[in-house]
ZAVEXSE-320232 format. One record per residue: x, y, z of N, C-alpha, C, O, CB in turn; residue in three letters; residue number from 1. Coordinates in pm, whole numbers. Glycine has a CB too. Layout:
BEGIN
       nu       nv       nw      cau      cav      caw       cu       cv       cw       ou       ov       ow      cbu      cbv      cbw   resn   resi
        X        Y        Z        X        Y        Z        X        Y        Z        X        Y        Z        X        Y        Z    ala    NUM
...
END
This chain:
BEGIN
       nu       nv       nw      cau      cav      caw       cu       cv       cw       ou       ov       ow      cbu      cbv      cbw   resn   resi
       85     -117        0        0        0        0       90      123        0      189      130       74      -97        0      122    met      1
       56      218      -82      139      338      -90      128      422       36       34      408      113      100      421     -212    ser      2
      225      507       55      227      594      171      105      685      173       48      710      279      355      677      173    leu      3
       66      735       57      -51      825       49     -178      751       87     -261      802      161      -65      884      -92    ile      4
     -192      628       35     -311      549       70     -312      515      218     -418      519      281     -316      420      -14    lys      5
     -197      484      274     -189      453      417     -229      574      500     -304      562      597      -47      409      456    ser      6
     -179      691      461     -214      814      533     -362      845      519     -426      886      616     -130      932      482    ala      7
     -416      826      400     -559      852      379     -644      760      466     -743      803      524     -596      834      230    ala      8
     -605      634      473     -681      539      556     -671      577      704     -768      562      779     -629      394      535    arg      9
     -556      625      744     -536      664      883     -636      771      925     -685      772     1037     -394      713      904    leu     10
     -664      862      832     -753      973      865     -895      953      816     -979     1043      830     -698     1101      808    phe     11
     -925      839      759    -1061      811      713    -1147      770      832    -1099      755      944    -1061      700      606    ser     12
    -1276      754      806    -1369      717      913    -1325      590      984    -1325      585     1107    -1508      698      857    arg     13
    -1288      489      909    -1250      362      971    -1103      351     1002    -1060      257     1068    -1289      250      884    gly     14
    -1025      446      955     -881      439      973     -839      437     1118     -749      361     1156     -816      554      905    gly     15
     -901      518     1199     -864      521     1341     -900      389     1410     -826      343     1497     -934      637     1412    asn     16
    -1012      329     1370    -1048      199     1426     -945       95     1383     -911        6     1461    -1190      157     1381    ala     17
     -897      105     1260     -795       12     1212     -664       30     1289     -595      -67     1319     -772       32     1061    ala     18
     -631      154     1320     -511      182     1400     -524      117     1537     -430       55     1587     -487      335     1414    val     19
     -641      130     1598     -665       68     1729     -655      -84     1720     -598     -148     1808     -804      108     1783    leu     20
     -710     -141     1613     -702     -286     1594     -557     -331     1583     -515     -426     1650     -781     -329     1468    leu     21
     -479     -263     1500     -338     -299     1484     -260     -280     1614     -173     -361     1646     -275     -216     1372    arg     22
     -291     -175     1687     -222     -152     1814     -256     -264     1913     -169     -310     1987     -261      -13     1873    arg     23
     -381     -306     1914     -421     -418     1999     -349     -546     1961     -308     -624     2047     -571     -440     1992    gly     24
     -333     -567     1831     -262     -686     1783     -116     -682     1826      -59     -785     1862     -272     -697     1630    met     25
      -55     -564     1823       85     -550     1867       96     -579     2016      192     -643     2060      138     -409     1836    ala     26
       -1     -533     2093        1     -560     2237      -20     -708     2265       43     -763     2355     -106     -477     2309    lys     27
     -108     -771     2190     -132     -914     2208       -6     -994     2176       25    -1092     2243     -249     -962     2120    ala     28
       65     -952     2075      191    -1019     2039      292    -1011     2154      374    -1101     2171      251     -956     1912    lys     29
      285     -904     2232      372     -887     2349      311     -951     2475      367     -941     2584      398     -737     2374    gln     30
      195    -1017     2457      120    -1081     2566       71     -981     2669       55    -1014     2786      207    -1186     2634    glu     31
       46     -859     2624      -18     -757     2706     -168     -768     2680     -227     -688     2607       36     -610     2673    asp     32
     -229     -869     2743     -369     -901     2715     -462     -789     2757     -556     -757     2684     -409    -1030     2786    trp     33
     -439     -728     2872     -525     -619     2919     -517     -500     2823     -619     -439     2790     -486     -576     3062    ala     34
     -397     -466     2780     -380     -356     2685     -445     -386     2551     -505     -298     2490     -233     -326     2665    gly     35
     -432     -510     2506     -493     -551     2380     -645     -542     2389     -711     -492     2298     -451     -694     2343    ala     36
     -700     -589     2501     -846     -583     2520     -894     -439     2517     -998     -408     2459     -887     -650     2653    ile     37
     -819     -352     2580     -855     -210     2582     -860     -152     2440     -953      -80     2406     -755     -130     2669    glu     38
     -761     -182     2359     -757     -130     2222     -866     -194     2136     -929     -125     2056     -620     -155     2159    asp     39
     -888     -324     2150     -994     -389     2073    -1131     -332     2111    -1215     -310     2025     -992     -543     2096    tyr     40
    -1151     -309     2240    -1277     -252     2285    -1298     -113     2225    -1408      -78     2183    -1281     -245     2439    thr     41
    -1192      -34     2222    -1201      101     2162    -1230       92     2013    -1306      173     1960    -1070      179     2186    ala     42
    -1171       -4     1944    -1198      -21     1801    -1343      -59     1776    -1406      -10     1683    -1105     -128     1741    ala     43
    -1397     -146     1861    -1537     -189     1848    -1630      -71     1870    -1730      -57     1800    -1569     -301     1948    ile     44
    -1598       13     1968    -1684      126     2004    -1664      248     1913    -1741      344     1921    -1658      166     2147    ala     45
    -1563      245     1828    -1531      361     1745    -1648      392     1652    -1697      303     1582    -1402      336     1663    phe     46
    -1693      519     1651    -1807      555     1564    -1775      526     1417    -1667      559     1367    -1842      705     1581    pro     47
    -1868      465     1350    -1859      435     1206    -1744      340     1171    -1696      341     1058    -1842      562     1129    asn     48
    -1700      260     1266    -1595      162     1234    -1650       62     1133    -1763       15     1149    -1544       89     1363    ala     49
    -1573       29     1031    -1619      -68      932    -1647     -204      997    -1583     -241     1096    -1515      -84      820    pro     50
    -1742     -276      942    -1782     -403     1002    -1668     -505     1003    -1661     -587     1095    -1901     -460      927    ser     51
    -1580     -502      903    -1471     -598      904    -1374     -571     1019    -1319     -664     1079    -1397     -595      770    asp     52
    -1352     -443     1049    -1265     -406     1162    -1330     -449     1293    -1264     -506     1380    -1236     -252     1163    ile     53
    -1460     -422     1306    -1530     -462     1430    -1527     -613     1449    -1502     -661     1559    -1677     -414     1426    lys     54
    -1551     -688     1342    -1551     -834     1351    -1414     -886     1394    -1403     -973     1481    -1592     -897     1216    ala     55
    -1309     -832     1334    -1173     -875     1371    -1140     -834     1515    -1073     -909     1587    -1069     -815     1275    met     56
    -1187     -717     1557    -1163     -673     1694    -1236     -763     1794    -1180     -800     1897    -1208     -526     1712    ala     57
    -1361     -800     1763    -1434     -893     1850    -1361    -1027     1858    -1345    -1083     1967    -1578     -914     1798    phe     58
    -1317    -1078     1743    -1248    -1207     1741    -1118    -1201     1821    -1092    -1287     1905    -1220    -1251     1596    phe     59
    -1039    -1099     1794     -911    -1088     1864     -930    -1064     2014     -853    -1113     2095     -829     -976     1804    asn     60
    -1034     -987     2049    -1060     -964     2191    -1100    -1096     2259    -1065    -1120     2375    -1172     -859     2210    arg     61
    -1172    -1181     2187    -1209    -1312     2241    -1084    -1393     2275    -1077    -1457     2379    -1298    -1389     2142    ala     62
     -987    -1389     2186     -863    -1463     2210     -790    -1406     2333     -740    -1481     2416     -770    -1456     2085    ile     63
     -787    -1273     2342     -721    -1210     2458     -795    -1245     2587     -731    -1274     2689     -717    -1055     2440    ala     64
     -928    -1243     2584    -1005    -1283     2702     -973    -1427     2741     -958    -1458     2860    -1156    -1267     2677    tyr     65
     -962    -1513     2644     -932    -1654     2672     -796    -1667     2740     -779    -1751     2829     -935    -1737     2543    ala     66
     -701    -1586     2699     -569    -1589     2764     -576    -1542     2908     -488    -1573     2989     -470    -1503     2686    his     67
     -680    -1466     2941     -700    -1421     3080     -796    -1513     3154     -838    -1481     3266     -753    -1276     3082    gln     68
     -831    -1625     3095     -926    -1721     3152    -1065    -1662     3172    -1140    -1707     3259     -875    -1773     3284    asp     69
    -1101    -1563     3092    -1235    -1503     3095    -1314    -1566     2980    -1349    -1499     2883    -1230    -1344     3081    ala     70
    -1341    -1695     2993    -1399    -1772     2884    -1542    -1730     2849    -1581    -1738     2733    -1398    -1917     2918    his     71
    -1620    -1687     2947    -1756    -1642     2917    -1753    -1517     2828    -1831    -1506     2734    -1833    -1613     3047    ala     72
    -1663    -1424     2859    -1649    -1304     2777    -1597    -1339     2638    -1641    -1281     2538    -1555    -1203     2845    lys     73
    -1505    -1433     2632    -1451    -1476     2503    -1562    -1535     2416    -1573    -1504     2297    -1338    -1580     2522    ala     74
    -1644    -1619     2477    -1754    -1680     2402    -1854    -1574     2355    -1904    -1583     2243    -1826    -1784     2488    glu     75
    -1883    -1475     2439    -1973    -1366     2399    -1920    -1294     2275    -1996    -1263     2184    -1992    -1265     2516    glu     76
    -1791    -1268     2273    -1732    -1198     2158    -1738    -1283     2031    -1764    -1230     1923    -1589    -1160     2188    asp     77
    -1713    -1412     2043    -1723    -1498     1925    -1866    -1505     1875    -1889    -1506     1754    -1671    -1639     1958    leu     78
    -1961    -1509     1967    -2102    -1507     1926    -2139    -1374     1862    -2224    -1370     1772    -2193    -1535     2046    leu     79
    -2077    -1265     1907    -2102    -1134     1846    -2054    -1133     1701    -2119    -1075     1615    -2031    -1022     1926    ala     80
    -1941    -1198     1673    -1893    -1208     1535    -1996    -1281     1450    -2027    -1238     1339    -1756    -1282     1530    val     81
    -2048    -1391     1503    -2145    -1470     1427    -2277    -1397     1408    -2350    -1423     1312    -2169    -1603     1497    leu     82
    -2309    -1306     1500    -2434    -1230     1491    -2425    -1114     1391    -2526    -1054     1356    -2471    -1176     1628    ala     83
    -2304    -1084     1346    -2284     -975     1250    -2294    -1032     1108    -2201    -1097     1062    -2146     -904     1272    met     84
    -2405    -1008     1039    -2419    -1066      905    -2314    -1015      805    -2284    -1082      706    -2557    -1037      851    pro     85
    -2260     -897      830    -2163     -839      738    -2019     -871      775    -1927     -818      712    -2182     -690      732    glu     86
    -1996     -955      875    -1858     -990      911    -1797    -1077      801    -1868    -1157      739    -1854    -1064     1050    ser     87
    -1667    -1062      776    -1601    -1139      670    -1613    -1290      694    -1613    -1337      808    -1454    -1100      660    pro     88
    -1625    -1363      586    -1644    -1508      594    -1531    -1577      670    -1557    -1669      747    -1655    -1566      453    ala     89
    -1407    -1533      649    -1294    -1597      718    -1301    -1574      869    -1266    -1663      947    -1161    -1543      663    lys     90
    -1344    -1457      909    -1354    -1427     1053    -1469    -1509     1112    -1456    -1563     1222    -1377    -1274     1078    val     91
    -1580    -1519     1041    -1694    -1600     1087    -1652    -1747     1102    -1684    -1812     1202    -1814    -1589      989    arg     92
    -1580    -1797     1003    -1536    -1937     1007    -1441    -1960     1125    -1450    -2062     1193    -1467    -1977      874    ala     93
    -1351    -1867     1148    -1257    -1881     1260    -1331    -1877     1394    -1297    -1951     1486    -1151    -1770     1256    ala     94
    -1434    -1791     1404    -1513    -1782     1527    -1589    -1913     1551    -1593    -1963     1663    -1612    -1663     1520    ala     95
    -1648    -1969     1446    -1719    -2097     1459    -1623    -2207     1503    -1656    -2288     1590    -1786    -2136     1325    lys     96
    -1504    -2208     1444    -1404    -2308     1478    -1363    -2297     1625    -1356    -2398     1696    -1282    -2294     1388    asp     97
    -1336    -2176     1670    -1296    -2155     1811    -1407    -2200     1905    -1381    -2270     2003    -1261    -2006     1837    lys     98
    -1530    -2161     1875    -1642    -2202     1961    -1655    -2353     1966    -1677    -2411     2073    -1773    -2140     1911    leu     99
    -1639    -2417     1852    -1649    -2563     1847    -1539    -2629     1929    -1566    -2720     2007    -1643    -2611     1702    ser    100
    -1415    -2582     1912    -1303    -2641     1986    -1316    -2616     2135    -1289    -2705     2216    -1171    -2586     1936    arg    101
    -1356    -2494     2173    -1372    -2464     2316    -1485    -2546     2375    -1476    -2591     2490    -1398    -2314     2336    trp    102
    -1591    -2565     2298    -1704    -2647     2346    -1663    -2790     2370    -1705    -2851     2469    -1817    -2643     2247    gly    103
    -1582    -2844     2280    -1534    -2982     2296    -1447    -2997     2419    -1455    -3098     2490    -1457    -3025     2172    lys    104
    -1362    -2895     2446    -1276    -2900     2565    -1357    -2898     2694    -1321    -2962     2793    -1178    -2784     2565    arg    105
    -1468    -2824     2691    -1549    -2812     2812    -1661    -2914     2816    -1743    -2913     2908    -1607    -2672     2822    arg    106
    -1665    -3003     2716    -1764    -3109     2715    -1903    -3067     2673    -2001    -3131     2709    -1771    -3170     2847    gly    107
    -1912    -2958     2597    -2044    -2912     2549    -2081    -2982     2420    -2188    -2958     2365    -2046    -2759     2527    lys    108
END
């Protein structure tokens, strides 16, 4: 992506939500789960955030919650992804897979 396009996205309606999503991902990579959750939550709440950004933020926040053993919150976020009809197919499939695997571990 060109520098101009990157800058334009940064200042677009969804650009700030995308920045929050990427920042959360960087924090998760450092295993700063609380910081990642905070950024994902801000991305989800960002006014006019694109649905693909929200879906990815919900999914990633679910993973961060799971790392904190907050499995009920993680499951809620995965279900939120599935409840979003406009969420990307790959994110929906990953959410279904996680729910299925977590259910099997807990005997559901």
